[in-house]
C-alpha positions in Angstrom: 112.8 59.5 77.6 112.1 59.2 81.3 108.7 59.7 82.7 110.0 60.4 86.2 112.0 63.3 87.8 113.5 63.1 91.2 114.1 66.3 93.2 116.2 66.6 96.3 114.9 69.7 98.1 115.3 71.7 101.3 112.2 69.9 102.8 112.3 66.4 101.4 112.3 64.2 98.2 109.8 65.0 95.5 109.0 62.6 92.7 107.4 64.2 89.6 105.7 61.8 87.1 104.4 62.2 83.6 100.7 61.3 83.3 98.1 61.8 80.5 97.2 65.1 82.3 100.8 66.2 82.3 103.6 66.2 84.9 102.3 65.8 88.5 104.3 65.7 91.8 103.6 62.9 94.3 103.3 63.7 98.0 106.7 64.6 99.4 108.9 62.0 101.0 111.4 62.6 103.9 109.1 65.4 104.8 110.9 68.3 106.5 114.4 66.8 106.0 116.9 68.5 103.7 117.8 66.1 100.8 121.0 67.3 99.1 120.9 64.6 96.4 118.4 62.1 95.1 118.9 59.7 92.1 117.8 56.4 90.6 120.3 53.5 90.2 119.8 52.5 86.5 121.0 49.0 87.2 118.1 47.9 89.5 115.8 50.9 89.8 116.6 51.6 93.5 116.1 55.2 94.5 118.7 56.8 96.7 118.5 60.0 98.8 121.1 61.7 100.8 119.5 63.1 103.9 121.0 66.0 105.8 119.4 65.7 109.3 120.0 68.7 111.4 119.9 66.6 114.6 120.9 63.1 113.5 123.5 64.1 110.9 123.8 62.8 107.3 122.2 59.6 106.4 121.4 57.6 103.2 117.9 56.3 102.4 116.8 54.0 99.7 113.6 52.8 98.1 113.2 49.5 96.2 109.5 50.1 95.3 109.7 53.3 93.3 109.5 55.6 96.2 106.4 54.1 97.9 108.4 53.3 101.0 111.9 54.3 102.1 114.5 52.7 104.5 117.6 54.3 106.0 120.8 52.4 105.5 124.0 52.2 107.5 125.5 55.7 107.8 129.0 56.4 106.4 131.6 56.6 109.1 135.3 57.5 108.9 137.6 54.8 110.3 139.4 55.4 113.5 142.6 57.3 112.9 141.3 59.3 109.9 142.5 62.8 110.3 142.8 65.9 108.1 144.5 69.3 108.3 142.0 71.9 109.3 141.1 74.6 106.8 140.0 78.1 107.6 137.8 80.5 105.8 139.9 83.1 104.0 139.4 86.7 105.2 139.7 89.8 103.0 143.4 90.2 103.9 144.1 86.5 103.6 147.4 85.7 101.7 147.4 82.0 100.5 151.1 82.1 100.1 151.9 83.5 103.5 153.0 81.1 106.3 150.2 80.5 108.8 152.0 78.8 111.5 151.9 75.1 112.4 149.1 73.0 110.9 146.2 71.9 113.1 144.6 68.5 112.8 141.1 67.2 113.3 139.6 63.7 113.5 137.4 63.2 110.4 133.6 63.1 110.7 131.0 63.1 107.9 129.4 66.5 107.7 127.5 66.0 104.4 127.0 63.2 101.9 127.1 65.3 98.8 126.8 62.8 96.0 125.9 59.2 95.3 127.1 57.6 92.1 126.5 54.1 90.7 129.0 51.7 89.4 128.9 50.0 86.1 126.7 47.0 85.2 129.8 44.8 85.7 129.8 45.8 89.4 126.2 45.4 90.4 126.7 46.2 94.1 129.2 49.1 93.6 128.2 52.6 94.9 130.3 55.7 95.5 129.6 58.5 97.9 131.4 61.8 98.1 131.5 63.7 101.3 132.5 66.9 103.1 135.3 66.8 104.3 136.6 65.4 101.1 136.3 61.7 101.5 135.3 59.1 98.8 133.4 56.1 100.2 132.9 52.9 98.3 130.3 50.1 98.8 130.3 46.8 97.0 127.2 45.4 98.6 124.5 47.8 97.6 125.1 50.2 100.5 125.1 47.7 103.3 128.7 48.6 104.2 131.0 51.4 103.2 134.8 51.8 103.1 136.9 55.0 102.8 139.2 55.1 99.8 142.4 55.7 101.7 144.6 56.3 98.6 142.6 59.4 97.9 142.2 60.5 101.5 146.0 60.1 102.0 146.9 61.7 98.7 150.1 63.7 98.7 148.2 66.8 97.5 146.3 66.9 100.8 149.1 66.2 103.2 149.9 62.5 102.8 149.1 59.7 105.2 147.8 61.2 108.4 146.8 57.7 109.7 150.4 56.6 110.1 152.0 60.0 110.6 154.0 59.8 107.3 152.6 63.2 106.2 154.0 66.4 104.9 151.8 68.5 107.3 150.9 70.6 104.3 147.7 70.4 102.3 146.9 71.9 98.9 143.2 71.3 99.2 141.1 74.3 100.2 137.7 74.5 101.8 134.4 75.0 100.1 131.8 77.6 101.1 129.2 74.7 101.0 130.7 73.5 104.3 130.2 76.8 106.2 126.7 75.7 107.3 128.3 72.9 109.2 130.6 75.3 111.1 133.7 74.3 109.2 135.6 75.3 106.0 136.6 71.9 104.6 136.8 70.5 101.0 134.1 68.3 99.6 133.7 65.7 96.8 130.6 66.6 94.7 131.3 64.9 91.3 132.1 61.2 90.6 132.3 60.0 87.0 132.7 56.3 86.2 133.9 55.4 82.8 131.3 53.1 81.2 134.0 51.3 79.3 136.1 50.5 82.3 134.8 50.4 85.9 138.3 50.9 87.3 138.5 54.2 85.6 137.0 56.9 87.7 137.2 60.7 88.0 136.3 62.8 91.1 136.1 66.5 91.5 136.6 68.3 94.9 136.1 71.8 95.9 138.5 73.3 96.4 141.2 71.0 95.0 140.5 70.0 91.4 139.9 66.9 89.4 141.6 63.6 90.1 141.6 60.3 88.1 142.2 56.7 89.0 142.7 54.0 86.4 143.3 51.1 88.8 140.1 51.0 90.8 141.1 53.6 93.3 144.6 52.2 94.3 146.3 55.4 92.9 145.1 58.8 92.0 146.6 61.6 89.8 145.6 65.2 89.4 144.0 66.2 86.1 144.0 70.0 86.2 146.2 71.0 83.3 144.7 74.0 81.5 142.4 75.0 84.4 142.9 78.5 85.7 142.2 80.1 89.0 141.8 83.9 88.8 141.5 84.2 92.5 145.0 83.0 93.4 148.4 84.7 92.8 149.4 81.8 90.6 146.4 81.1 88.3 148.2 78.0 86.9 148.8 76.3 90.2 148.3 72.5 90.1 145.9 72.4 93.1 143.3 74.5 94.8 140.8 74.6 91.9 137.1 75.0 92.5 135.2 72.9 90.0 131.5 73.3 90.7 130.5 70.2 88.8 132.2 67.8 86.4 130.4 65.4 84.0 131.2 63.3 80.9 129.3 62.3 77.8 128.1 58.7 78.5 128.7 57.4 74.9 131.9 59.5 74.4 133.4 59.5 77.9 136.7 61.1 76.8 134.6 64.3 76.4 134.3 65.9 79.9 132.7 69.2 80.9 133.2 71.3 83.9 131.5 74.3 85.4 134.1 75.9 87.5 134.2 79.0 89.7 136.4 80.5 87.1 134.5 79.6 84.0 133.3 76.7 81.8 136.0 74.2 80.8 136.0 71.3 78.3 138.2 68.4 77.6 138.1 66.0 74.6 141.1 63.9 75.7 139.9 62.3 79.0 140.8 65.3 81.2 144.5 65.2 80.2 144.0 68.8 79.1 141.2 71.3 79.8 140.3 74.3 77.6 138.4 77.3 79.0 135.3 77.8 76.8 133.5 80.6 78.6 131.8 83.4 76.6 131.5 86.2 79.2 130.2 88.8 76.7 127.1 86.6 76.4 126.8 85.7 80.1 128.4 82.2 79.8 131.0 82.1 82.5 130.0 81.6 86.2 127.5 79.0 87.3 127.1 75.7 89.0 125.5 72.9 87.0 126.5 71.5 83.6 125.2 68.5 81.7 126.6 66.8 78.5 124.5 65.2 75.8 124.3 61.5 76.0 125.4 60.9 72.4 127.4 63.9 71.3 130.4 64.8 73.5 130.6 68.3 72.0 127.1 69.3 73.1 126.5 70.6 76.6 124.2 72.9 78.6 124.8 75.3 81.5 122.6 77.7 83.5 124.7 80.9 83.9 124.5 83.2 86.9 126.1 86.2 88.4 129.2 85.4 90.4 130.0 85.3 94.1 127.9 87.3 96.5 125.2 88.2 93.9 124.5 84.6 92.7 121.3 85.2 90.8 120.1 85.2 87.3 121.9 87.6 85.0 120.1 91.0 84.6 116.9 89.5 86.0 116.5 87.1 83.1 116.8 83.3 83.4 118.3 81.4 80.5 120.0 78.1 79.6 123.1 78.2 77.3 123.8 75.4 74.9 126.9 74.6 72.8 127.1 72.0 70.0 130.7 72.6 69.0 132.7 72.0 72.1 132.2 75.5 73.6 133.4 77.5 70.5 130.0 79.2 70.5 127.0 79.3 72.8 123.3 79.9 72.2 121.1 81.5 74.9 117.8 79.6 75.3 115.1 81.8 76.9 111.7 80.7 75.5 109.3 80.0 78.4 111.8 81.2 81.1 111.2 84.4 83.1 113.0 87.4 81.7 112.1 90.0 84.4 112.7 89.9 88.1 114.2 86.4 88.2 116.4 85.7 91.2 116.9 82.0 90.6 120.2 80.3 91.3 120.6 76.7 90.0 122.9 74.6 92.2 125.5 72.1 91.0 123.3 69.0 91.0 120.1 70.7 89.9 120.3 70.2 86.1 119.9 66.9 84.2 119.2 65.6 80.7 117.6 62.5 79.3 117.4 62.2 75.6 115.8 65.4 74.3 114.5 66.3 77.8 116.2 68.7 80.2 115.1 69.7 83.6 116.4 72.1 86.3 115.2 73.4 89.6 116.2 76.6 91.4 116.9 77.8 94.9 113.6 79.7 94.7 111.6 76.6 94.2 111.0 76.8 90.5 111.2 73.7 88.3 111.5 74.0 84.5 111.3 71.3 81.9 112.3 71.3 78.2 111.3 68.4 75.8 113.1 69.9 72.8 116.7 70.1 73.9 116.3 73.4 75.6 114.7 75.3 72.7 111.6 76.0 74.8 110.6 75.5 78.5 107.6 74.9 80.7 107.3 75.5 84.4 106.4 72.3 86.3 105.8 74.3 89.6 106.9 77.4 91.4 106.2 76.6 95.0 108.6 73.7 95.6 111.1 74.0 98.4 114.6 75.2 97.4 115.9 72.6 95.0 119.3 71.0 95.6 119.3 68.2 93.0 117.4 67.2 89.8 117.7 63.8 88.3 115.6 61.9 85.7 114.5 58.5 87.0 
């Protein structure tokens, strides 16, 4: 069980620590700067934070002394010649199958560093970073330098190689609403899953494209979207265009993957070769953003359901966590200790985590809740935090 919780918030990085008197937050770090993701590297204890400077743009910051001091590292940068096909926000009369004229191109720039994921113990310097507009960056020297994974950037599903001009001029990757704040409507990589058995086996999830897998260290990528459905497109079974909100795997049984998708909860027990929709809409388990799998049992997972789309708040004013222990065949609503009246919380895709029997989540209204009994009961660690973007045990 961890005694530290890291929060990435709208106004900085918050570290909450367990003490004899209970859980207490430290003074905020990166004060006043949006931190869209913060996590601890389990290999060496380094803390990482993705900063979303309004003026200076996105940066990474790390701490090697437990958060006492922080240093910015070299910012990620797309190589010269990296282009992508511009996406546009759909309008009410938008027809995704209608021709829209000639494609337009844009030189790539990093709008947001959405996720930082750590390599295996066999690759002590390996870090991954997922960005808007849909680039995967890799570092093998602890973040001192970064390289774009060109095989994914140039994947046929998003138009081919725009560096050399050998492209189809057609992309099947759509934008994500999370990019609108940056004045664009582009895809983004928010989930990166490294197989603990094989460091060359990696999954990524992009909104709005789907799940992709590499088994050769990023040299080639294949879509892993069979069984996923899109109820917002004319062809719900299309191979690309999916909007996974977050994808994760059971650490000890990594062939068991879980996905909270715009169109429901999906589960795979065969390494993402096939997905099964396991929503339970009658009990409120369908739409949401975060999902976490148990570290030992791949059939056990937790989600924080919400109302969909424009409403995006707790269901019927009551906040609850849903748990399954049978691969999504049934779900249990866990409400003890959570507000059941006038709750307007939304929990974002990185804002739920688990460590042993402990779970923690934070909401867009600045509430942070902790369970130490696998979700059966909850306590509030604070209700005046800035809006919470990410929660990770340290």
